[in-house]
N, C-alpha and C positions, 0 to 999 in steps of 0.2 A: 636308541630310537631317534633322538634329536639329530645324530649324525646322519642317519638315513634320511630324515626329513630335509636336512640341509642339502644333501646330495640331490634329492628329488626336486627341490625348488629350482635347481639349475639343470639337472639332467632331463626332466620331463619336457620342458620347452624345446631344448635343442634336439631331442629325439623326435618330438612331434614335428618340428620344422623339417627335418630330413624326410620324414614319412609323408608329410603333406605336399612336399615338392614333387613327389612322383605319383601320388594317388589321383585318379580321375574322378569326376562326378562331384556335383555340388553338395548333395545331401550328406554323403559320407564325409567329405572333408569339413563341412560346416559342423557336423556333430563331433568329429574328432577334435576340431579346434576348441569347441566348448568343453569337451571332456578333458582335454589336456590342461586347459586353464583352471578347471574345477579341481583337478588333482593337485596342481601347483598351489592353489589357494589353501586346500586342506593341509598340504605339507607345511606351508607357511604358518598356519594356525597351530600345528602340532609343535612348532618351535617353542611355544609357551610352556610345554610340558617339561622341557629340559634343553639346555644349550650345550653344544660341544665347546671345548676349550679353544680359545683363539689360536689359529695357526699362522703360518707365514703369509697365507693368501686369503683366508676367509675368516670372518668374524661375525658373531651374532651378539648384539648387546641391546640395551633398552632403546637406544636411539634408532638403530636401523630396523628394529622390530616394528616400530610405528610405521615406518615407510614400507617395509616389505609386505605387511599384512594389507595395508591400504592399496598398494600397487597390485597385488595378486587378486584382491577382491574386485577392484574396478576393472582389471583385465578380464576377469571371469564374466562380469555383467556386460561388459562391452562386447565380448565374444557372442553372447546371446543376442544382443541388439544387432551385431554384425551379421548374424546368420540370416535374419529377415531382410536387412538392408541390402546386403550384397546379392541375395537371391533376386531381389527386384532389379538391381543393376544388371544382372546376368540376363534376365528376361527381356529387358528393353534394349539389350545389345551394347551397353556401355562397357561391359567387361566380357572378354572371351574366356572360354574354359582354361586356356593356357595362363592367362593373367590371373584367373581365379586361384589356380594352384600356387602361383607366385605370391599372391596376396596373403593367403593363409600361411604359407611358409614364412613370409616376412613378418607376419603378426607374431608367430611363436618365437622367431629370432629376436624380435624387439623385446618380448617379454624376458627372454634369456638375458639380453644385454642389460636391461634395467635391473633385473634381479642380481646379476653379477656386480654391477656398479654399487648397489646398496650393500651387498654382503662382503665386498672386498676389504681385506685388512691391509692391502698394499696400495699405496697411492698411485703407483704406475698401472696396476691392474684396473683400478677404478677409472683412470683416464682412458685406457683402452676400451673399457666397456661403454663409457659414455660416447666415445668416438664411434663404436659399432652401432650404438643406438641411433646416433645421428645419421650415419650412412643408410641404415635400414629405413628410417622414416623418410629420408630423401627419395629413396626408390618407391616407397608407398605413396608419397605425395604426387609423384609423376605418373602414377599407374594408368590414368585415363589417356595419356599420350596426346592430349590436346595441346595447342600452342601455349595456352595460359597455364596448364598444369606443368608442362616442361619448364616454362619460365620460372614458375614458383619453386620447382624442385632445384633448378640451378641457383636461384637466389638463396635458397636455404642452404645448399651445399657450399656456396662461396662464403656466405657470412658465418655459417656454422663452422667451416674450416678455419676461418680467421679466429673465431672465438676459441676453438679447441686448441689452436696453435698457441694462443696466449696462455691458455690454461696449462699447456705442456711446459712452457717456459717457466711459469710459476711453480709447477711441480718440480722441475729441475732445480730451481733456486731453493726450495724446501730441502731437497736432497743435499745440496751443497751446504746448507746451514747445519744439517744433521751430521754430515760426514766427519767433521773434526771431533764431535762428541761420541758418536756411535761407531764410527769406522766405515770403511767402504763395504759395498755389497748390499744384499737384499735387506738386511736388518735396518739400514738407514731409510728404507721406504715402507717399513711396517708400521701401521698406524698406532698400534698399542705401544710399540717401542718409542715412537716419535713423541706421543703425548706424555710418556713417563719422563722424557729427558728434555722436553721443549723449553723448560725454564732456563736451561743453560745454553740454548742456541744463540747464535749471533742475531740480535734484534734487527739490525739493519737489513740483513738478508731476508728475514721473515717479513719485514715491512714491504720491501719491494715485491716479494713473492705474492703477498696477499693482494696488492694492487693488480698484478697480472691475473691472478686467480679470479678476482672480482670481475674484471673486464671479460675474462675468458668464459667462465661459467655463467656470468651475468648475461652474456649473449644467449646462452642456452635457456636461461630462466625467462628471457624476453623482457629484460629491464630496458626502459628508454635511457639513452637513445640507441641502444643496441638491438632493438626489437624488430627491425624492418622486415626480416624474413617471416615473422610469425603470422601476420594477417593473410599474406598470400598463401602460405602453407595450409592454413585452416580453410581458406575459401576454395582452393582448387583440388585438394586431396579428398579421398572418400571420407564421409562423416565419421565413421568409427576411428579413423586416424586422428581426426580433429579431437574426438573425445579423449583418446589416449594421450595426445600431445598436451592438451590443456589440463587433463586430470592427473597425469602421471609423469610425463617426461620432464616437464618444468620443475616438478618436485625433486626429481632425481638430481638435476643440476644444482638445485638449491641445497640439497643434502650434502653434495660434495663441498659446496661453499661453507656450510656449517661445520663440517669436519675441520677445515683449515682455520675457521674462526676460533674453534676450541683450542687449537695450537697456540694462537696468538694470546688467547686469554690466560694461558698458563705462564707465559713469559711476562714478567713484571715490567720490563723495559720496552717491550715491543709496542708498536702503534696500536691504539684502540681501534678495532675494526668497526665498532658501532657507528660512529658518525658518517663514515663512507656509505655503509648500508642504509642508514636513515636517509641520507641525501638522495641516493639513487632510488630508493623506495618511494620517497615523496614525489620526486620528479616523475616517476613512472605512473603513480596514482593520478596526479593532476593532469599530466599530458593525455593519458588514455581516457580520462573522464571527459575532457574537451572533445576528443576525437569521436566519442560515441555519438555526438550530435550530427556528425557529417557522414555517417555510414549509410550506404544504400543497399548493401548486401548483408543478408541476415547472419551468415557465418563470419563475415568480417566484423560485424557488430559484436559478436560474442568473443571473437579473438581479442579485440581491444578490451573487453571486459576481463579477459584472462590477464592481460598486461596490468590492468588496474589492480586486480586482486593479488597478483604476485608482488606488486609494489607494496601493498598493505602488509603482506606476510614478511617481506624483506625488511620493511620499516620496523615491524614488531621485533624481529630477531636482532635488528640493529640496536634498538632501545635496550634490549637485554634485561636481565633480572628475572626472578621467578614468575611474576605475573605476566609480563610482556612475552616471555618465551612460551608460557602456557597458552596465551592467546594466539601466538603465532602457530603453534602446533594444532590447536583447535581449528583455527581459520584455514590452515592448509588442508586439514581433513575434510572440513565442511565444503570448501571450494572444490576439491576433487570430486566429491559426491554430487554436488549441485551442478557444476559446470558440465560434467559428463551426462547427467540427466537432461540438461538443456540441449546438448548436442544430440542426444537420442531423439528428442522431440523435433529439433530442427531438421535432422536428417530425413525423417519421415514426412515432415511438412514440405520440404523441398521436393520430395518425390511426388507427393500429392499434387502440388501446384506446378511441378515441372520447371521450377525456377528458384533461384535464391534471392531475386530482387524483391526488396521490401515493398516497393510500389505496386507489385503485381500480386501481393497477398492482402488479405483483409477478411474480417469476419470469420476467422478460424473457429471461434467458439460456437458459431452457428453451423458452418459447413462440416467441420471435423471436430466435434465437441471434445472428444477425449484428448486428442492431440492439442487442441487449442487451450483447454483448461490446464493440461499438463505443462504447456509452455508458460502460461500465466503463473502457475505455482512456482515454476523454476525461476522466473524473473523476480517474483516477490521474494524468494529465498536469496537469490544472488544479490539483490539490492539491499539486503540487510534489514528487512522489516521483521518485527517480532510476530510470532514467537519462535521463528525458525533459528537454526543453529548459527548462521552467519551473523545474525543480530547479536547473539551472545558473545561471539569472538570479537566482533568489532567494538562492542561495548567495553570489553576488557582491555583491548588495545587503547582505546580512547581514554579510559579511566586511568590506566597506568601512565599514559603520556601526560594527562592533565596534572597528575600528582608531581611530575618531575620537570616537564617542559611545557608549560601552558601554551606558549606561542606555537610550538610545533603541533600541539593538539588542535589548535584552531585551523591550521593548514590541513591537517588530516581530516577533520570534520568537513571542511570546505570541499575537499576532493571527493569524499564519500557522498555528500549531498548532491554534488554536481553530477556524479555518475548515476545516482538514483534518478535524477531528472531526465538524463539522456536515455536511460533504459525504458522508463515508463512512457516517454514520448514516442519511442519506436514501438513499444508493446501495444499502445493504444491503436496504432494504425494497422498492426498485424492481427491482433486478436479480436478487435471489436469493430463496430461500424458495418457498412454495407459490404457483403461478400464481393471479393474481386478475384479475377484470374480463374483459370481452370481448376477443376476439382477431380483429379483422377483417383483411381483406387490403388492402394499400395499395401502389400503385406507388412504389417507392423507388429512388433512385439512390445507391448506397453509395460510388461512386468519389470524390466530393469529400471525404467524411468521412475515408476512409482515406488519401487523398493528404495532407491536412492533418496527420493524426496521424503519418503516415510521416515528414514533414518535421520535426515536433516531436521524434520519436524520434531521428532522425539528428542533429539539432542538439544533443541532449543528450550525444552521443558525439563528434561531429566537426563543427567549423565551418570552412569553407574559409578559408585565410589571407587571401585577397583580401577576403572579407566582414568578417573580423576587423579588417583594416587600415582598411576603409571606416568601420566603426562607431567605431573608435578616433579617426579623424579628425573624425567628427561629434561625438563626446564632447568633444573639445578645443574645438570651436566653441561648445558649450553652456556652457563655463566651469565 
C-alpha cells in the first residue's frame, strides 16, 4: 500500500498536468486541479501507514514526511483558493483560456517537482527537481505578460539560475568527497549511503561543498542578500503562486540544505554548519524587518515577511539541538499555513480594490468585513502574538537561544519586535480607518483561509502528543 501511495504522490500530479494542458473550460480544469491535489494529499497521508524500503532514487523517512504532508496539504487548499481567484482573473480578461490551461498544467507540474525533490534519495535527482520547480514558477510568475511580470520572471530566472548553479557545484563536490569511500556511480549520490559513510569523507571537500550549497539553495530560500528575486516574483505573479512560493517552495530549498547539514554533522572534523546558518538567518531577519517599513505594495510587504520568517527558521536550524530544531520545524509549519492564509486574503483584497497599493486600501474591516478580519487574524498570527502557533515556535527559538547565546537572543528578539511594528503599522492603514479606494465584487473562497488560521490557532494552545513525538524525533535526526 505504501509503495502505491509513494507512486501516487508523484504520478497523480504529472498525469494531471498532462491532462490539464489539453482540456478546455475553466470549471472542468479548476475542479480537476482541486481533485488531483486532494488525491495527492491523501496519498501522502497514507505514507504514515507504512513506508517502502529506500531505493536508489526515492526515500520516505521522518524528515521528508513532515515536508511532504505539509506541501501536499497547502497545495490542496491553495488549489481551492486558486479556483475562485483564477475564475475572477478570467472574467476580467487578465487571463485567456489558453493561459488558463497553461496555468493549471504548470500548477500540477510544480507540485510534482516539489514532491520529487522531497522524496528523492539521490542528491542529483533532488537538484534536478528543484531546478524544475524553479523553471515552472518562472513561467507562472510571468503569466500575465505585462512588462512588470516579465521583468520579475526574468529576474527570478537569472538569480534562480545562479543559485541553482552554485548548488550544482556543491552537489558535485559532495560526490567527489564520497567517491574515494563509496566508489564511482549512482551509489555515491544516494542519500542513505552518503549519510552512512559521511564520517570518513574528506572534511575539506565537505566544507567547501556546504558553502556553495548554502549560497545556492539559500538563494531559493530567499535569504538576504540573495533574496532580490523574491519580492518581485510575489508582487507580479498570480496570488496563488505567491502562496505556493512562500508557503512551500522556500521550504523545499531549505529541506535540501538540511539534508546536507546532516552530512556535515556526521563528520567530526568537518566545518560546523550552524554558525553560517545562524549568521545568514539573523541578517535576513533584521534586514527584512527594516524593509517592512518601506513597502507600498501589499504583496511585496508579505514577501519581505517571508524573508524575515525564513531567516528565523534558518537561525533555529543553525542553532541546532533538540529544542531549537523542534522550534524550527514548528515555525516552518506554522509559517507555511499562516503565510498562505494571508496571501489567500490578500489575493481577494487586491481583486476587490483593483490594486495592490496599500495607499489605495483602507477600512477593509468595514467594506469587506470577512476579508478584512481574516487579514487581521493572519497578521496577528504571523507577527507572533499569543495564543497562535507562531508565538509558540518563536518563544521556543528565543528560549533555546537565551540558554546558550544570550547576545544572539537579544538580536533575535530585536528583529522579531521590529517586524511586528512594521506589520502593524501597515495593517492599521489597510484594515482600519476611513474606507479608501474602490470596492468591487469578487468571487471568494474563504474556507482555505480560515481552515489554515484555525489550525494555527489550535497549535498555539494544543499540539497532539503524537505530533510532538514525531517532531522531537526529527529534531534529533537534524543534530
